[in-house]
C-alpha positions in Angstrom: 22.8 -26.4 3.7 22.4 -29.0 1.2 19.2 -28.9 -0.7 17.7 -31.9 0.8 18.1 -30.6 4.0 16.5 -27.2 3.0 13.4 -29.1 1.5 13.2 -31.0 5.0 13.1 -28.0 7.1 11.1 -25.2 4.9 7.9 -25.6 3.2 7.4 -21.9 1.9 9.8 -19.3 0.6 8.6 -15.7 0.3 10.5 -13.1 -1.7 10.0 -9.5 -1.0 10.9 -6.9 -3.7 10.5 -3.2 -3.9 8.2 -3.0 -6.8 5.7 -5.5 -8.5 8.4 -6.0 -11.3 9.8 -9.5 -11.6 13.2 -9.8 -9.8 15.0 -11.0 -13.1 13.7 -8.0 -15.2 16.1 -5.2 -15.4 13.7 -3.0 -17.0 12.6 0.0 -14.7 8.9 0.8 -14.6 6.9 3.6 -12.7 3.9 1.5 -11.4 0.7 3.6 -10.8 -1.0 2.7 -7.7 -4.7 3.2 -6.2 -5.1 3.0 -2.5 -8.6 2.5 -0.6 -9.4 2.1 3.0 -12.6 0.5 4.0 -14.2 -1.4 6.7 -16.5 -4.8 7.0 -19.2 -4.0 9.2 -21.5 -6.3 10.8 -25.1 -5.9 9.5 -23.7 -3.6 6.7 -20.7 -4.4 4.7 -19.7 -7.6 6.0 -21.0 -9.7 3.4 -18.6 -12.8 3.6 -17.4 -14.4 0.4 -19.4 -15.7 -2.5 -20.6 -18.9 -0.9 -22.9 -16.6 1.0 -24.7 -15.2 -2.0 -27.5 -13.5 0.0 -24.9 -11.1 1.5 -22.0 -11.0 -0.9 -23.2 -8.1 -2.7 -23.2 -5.9 0.4 -19.5 -6.2 0.5 -17.5 -2.8 -0.5 -17.0 -2.8 -4.2 -14.5 -0.9 -6.3 -14.6 -0.2 -10.0 -11.4 -0.2 -12.1 -11.1 0.9 -15.6 -7.9 -0.4 -17.4 -7.5 1.8 -20.4 -4.2 1.2 -21.9 -2.5 -2.1 -22.4 1.2 -2.6 -21.5 3.7 -1.3 -23.5 4.9 -4.8 -24.8 1.7 -6.7 -24.7 -2.2 -6.3 -25.4 -3.2 -6.9 -21.8 -2.9 -4.9 -18.6 -0.9 -6.1 -15.6 -2.5 -5.6 -12.4 -1.3 -6.5 -8.8 -4.0 -6.3 -6.1 -2.9 -6.4 -2.4 -5.6 -6.7 0.4 -4.3 -5.8 3.9 -6.3 -5.9 7.1 -5.3 -3.2 9.6 -4.8 -3.1 13.1 -5.0 -6.5 13.8 -1.8 -6.6 15.8 -3.3 -4.1 18.1 -6.6 -5.8 18.5 -5.1 -9.3 19.0 -4.8 -7.8 22.7 -8.4 -7.5 22.8 -9.1 -11.1 21.5 -9.5 -10.3 18.1 -7.2 -12.5 15.7 -6.4 -12.2 12.1 -9.6 -12.6 9.8 -9.4 -15.1 7.0 -9.5 -12.8 3.8 -9.5 -12.7 0.0 -11.0 -10.9 -3.0 -12.8 -11.4 -6.6 -12.6 -9.4 -9.7 -15.6 -9.3 -11.9 -16.2 -7.8 -15.5 -18.2 -4.4 -14.5 -21.6 -3.9 -15.8 -22.2 -0.2 -17.2 -24.2 1.0 -14.4 -22.4 3.3 -11.9 -24.5 2.1 -8.9 -23.3 -0.7 -6.6 -24.0 -3.9 -8.0 -26.9 -6.1 -6.4 -27.2 -9.9 -5.8 -28.5 -10.9 -9.1 -25.3 -9.8 -10.6 -23.3 -12.0 -8.7 -25.7 -14.9 -8.8 -25.3 -15.1 -12.7 -21.7 -13.9 -13.5 -18.7 -15.6 -12.7 -15.3 -13.9 -11.6 -12.7 -13.0 -14.0 -10.0 -13.2 -11.3 -9.6 -13.9 -7.6 -7.2 -14.5 -4.9 -6.0 -18.2 -5.0 -7.5 -18.9 -1.5 -9.0 -17.2 1.5 -6.4 -17.3 4.4 -5.9 -15.7 7.7 -2.8 -13.5 7.1 -2.1 -9.8 7.3 -2.2 -9.5 3.6 -3.1 -11.4 0.4 -1.8 -10.1 -3.0 -1.9 -11.6 -6.6 -0.7 -10.5 -10.0 -3.1 -10.7 -12.9 -3.0 -9.9 -16.7 -6.4 -8.6 -17.9 -7.8 -7.2 -21.1 -8.5 -3.4 -21.0 -11.8 -2.7 -19.7 -14.1 -2.2 -16.8 -13.8 -4.4 -13.7 -15.4 -4.7 -10.1 -13.2 -5.7 -7.3 -14.8 -7.0 -4.2 -12.6 -7.6 -1.1 -14.2 -9.8 1.5 -13.9 -11.9 4.7 -14.5 -15.4 4.4 -17.6 -15.7 6.5 -20.3 -12.7 6.7 -20.7 -10.6 9.7 -17.0 -10.5 10.6 -15.7 -7.1 11.3 -12.4 -5.5 10.4 -10.6 -2.7 8.5 -8.8 -3.0 5.5 -6.6 -1.4 3.2 -6.4 -2.3 -0.6 -3.8 -1.1 -3.2 -4.2 -1.7 -6.9 -0.8 -1.4 -8.9 -0.9 -1.1 -12.7 1.9 -0.4 -15.3 -0.6 2.1 -16.8 -2.7 4.6 -15.3 -6.0 2.8 -13.8 -9.2 4.9 -12.9 -10.4 3.5 -9.7 -13.5 4.5 -7.6 -15.3 3.1 -4.7 -18.9 2.3 -5.4 -21.6 3.6 -3.2 -19.4 6.3 -2.0 -21.5 9.2 -3.3 -25.2 9.1 -2.1 -27.7 11.7 -2.5 -30.1 12.0 0.2 -32.0 14.8 1.8 -31.4 14.3 5.5 -32.2 16.7 8.5 -29.2 18.2 10.3 -28.3 16.2 13.4 -29.2 17.8 16.6 -26.6 19.8 18.4 -25.5 18.6 22.0 -27.3 20.4 24.8 -25.2 23.1 26.4 -24.0 22.2 29.8 -26.8 24.5 31.6 -29.5 22.6 29.8 -28.3 19.1 30.0 -30.8 16.5 31.6 -29.7 14.4 34.6 -29.1 11.6 32.2 -26.8 13.5 30.0 -24.9 15.1 32.9 -24.2 11.4 34.2 -23.2 10.5 30.7 -20.7 13.4 30.8 -19.5 12.7 34.2 -18.8 8.9 33.3 -17.2 10.0 30.0 -14.8 12.3 31.8 -13.9 9.8 34.5 -13.2 7.1 31.7 -11.4 9.4 29.3 -9.0 11.3 31.6 -6.9 14.3 30.6 -6.8 13.5 26.9 -10.5 13.6 26.6 -10.4 10.5 24.3 -11.4 6.9 25.0 -10.6 3.5 23.5 -12.7 0.6 22.6 -12.7 -1.1 26.0 -13.5 2.1 27.7 -16.5 2.7 25.1 -17.7 -0.8 26.0 -17.5 -0.2 29.6 -19.5 3.3 29.4 -22.3 2.0 27.1 -23.0 -1.3 28.8 -23.2 0.6 32.1 -25.6 2.9 30.9 -27.8 0.5 28.7 -27.9 -2.1 31.2 -29.9 0.2 33.6 -32.6 0.7 30.9 -35.5 -1.3 31.9 -37.4 -0.8 28.9 -35.1 -2.7 26.6 -33.7 -6.1 26.6 -29.8 -6.0 26.7 -27.1 -8.6 26.7 -24.2 -6.2 26.4 -22.2 -4.8 23.5 -19.3 -6.5 22.0 -15.7 -5.2 21.3 -16.4 -5.6 17.7 -19.5 -3.5 17.8 -17.8 -0.7 19.9 -14.8 -0.8 17.5 -17.3 -0.2 14.6 -19.0 2.7 16.5 -15.6 4.4 16.9 -14.9 3.7 13.1 -18.2 5.4 12.2 -18.0 8.5 14.5 -14.2 9.4 15.1 -13.7 12.4 12.7 -10.1 12.8 13.9 -9.1 9.7 12.1 -5.6 9.9 10.5 -3.9 7.8 7.7 -0.7 6.5 8.7 1.4 5.5 5.5 2.4 1.8 5.2 6.0 1.3 4.3 
């Protein structure tokens, strides 16, 4: 194919390599990697991009500490890759890819999650080039040693999705999720009633669950939506328009203690 024909038929080329090293660099490096999983949840952690400053700070926040510079430089090489999970499966339920991106800020000294005023008065030090509705966005940066705050977001607030974020660095990087350690004196949740003490309502819920769950005793997002909408629509004391698939997906994310991490190749 002649070059002019190539330019006429293609407008983008992507090259995949096995590590963040440049393809023309023969030097072998053992890159360090930190991996986190998280969720953007409506009304909680789905704050949208910085255009929505009142909610931006509620997004998940990750603190990175770059201690040692690269061997051949006085800065740190970092590759950040943000991937949204399970979207192929959820496309069957009418949920398409979200528009995603991230920003990196120089972190303050406090260890708590940073509030709205910080982002109002501090510009980002690095960010993804654009917000785009693809499965994964990734960027490579060179940053001076120091502490940084990484904020992954959807473009608009209140859009729910699960994500996985990977942080590659030439030298070891300490990384933690902010707000993951919370001290609270909460009462123990009540245990389910034994079958012989269940109320009529609880017995009805159990029968409905068993009918939907089948032999594996597990329900999917659509089955949970059908069950909850069927129960709540009969309640006369509340105004109820029905639970969305996104809301039911968030309920499963919060309550499913058997969740397993599947490695991403």
